[in-house]
N, C-alpha and C positions, 0 to 999 in steps of 0.2 A: 549370482544368478542360479536359481533352483534348475534342475532338470527339467528341460520341456518347456520350461516358463520362456516366452517371446515377450519382445517389448510392444510398449502400447502406446498410441498418441491421443490426448484427450482435450478438448477445448474446455474452459468452465468460464462460466458468469456469476457470481456472487450477489447476492440483495440484502438488504438491510443497512444496518448502521458498520458501514465496512470502509468508508473514507474519512480521512482524520483521525482516524484510530491504530496508525502504524501496519494495516492490514498487509500492506504489499511487502512491508519489511519483514515481516513476520512468517510470510508465504513463501519469501524468499529462503529464509532461514532453515523452514521446514521442509523444503524442496530440496534444500542441498544437503539436510542431514540423512536424509532418505536416499541421498544419491540419483535423485531425478533433475533432469534441464525442462528449460522451458523458458516463459515470461509471465508476469503479470504486470499489468496496467490499470488505472482507473479511468471510468468511462466517463462521457459528458451527462449522462444521467442518473449518476450516484451509484454506480454498483465498481465491481473490481473484474476483470475480465484477464485468460490468459490461455495457456496452452502448458501441459506435461506431459514429459516423456521420459520413459524407463522401463524399468523390470515390471510385467503385471503387479506383483503382488505388491511392491512398492508405490505404482499407480493408485492402486486402490487405497492403499492407506492413506494417500495423500487427499482423495477423494472424501475420506471420511471425516480428514481433518477441516477440509473445506465447508463440510455440510456442519459441523458439528462444535468445532473449537475456535478457529481463526485466533486473532490477537485478542488479548487481554480485555481491551475496552470495547470490542467490535461484538455488535448484535447481530447477527446471521439470521435472514428470513427464510432464505432460499439460496439454493447452489445449484445450479443446472449444469449438466454434460452434455458436450454434442460431438460428433464427426469422431467418435472413437472410433480407432482402425489399428490394427497390428502394423508395426515397421520393421525393417528389417536393419536399421540403423537409425542413430540418433541425429536429428535434423538441426539439434543446437548442441553447443560447446558448454554452455551451463546455464545457469538461472537468473535472468537478468530482471530488475525494474525498469520497466519502459514509460517514459514520460507523455 
């Protein structure tokens, strides 16, 4: 972690063609690559939502990935982020796909 950089927690919801295109699997893979923890799940209204936690710079990278990249077959129309807050310790052990 860079000096002076704290931990962040942020919730997200991604809209578009994000279900049935391995979006959750790729989200988990990218989060783990960045050393982030949290979770991801499909919603009943066709979006994907979750939470990411980790060093601020890595969380920002993940936000950019959720906005613009996603899984190869996805088509992201919108990514919304909410409840951003600084945290003193991670609240998750790893990054999970919830059912």
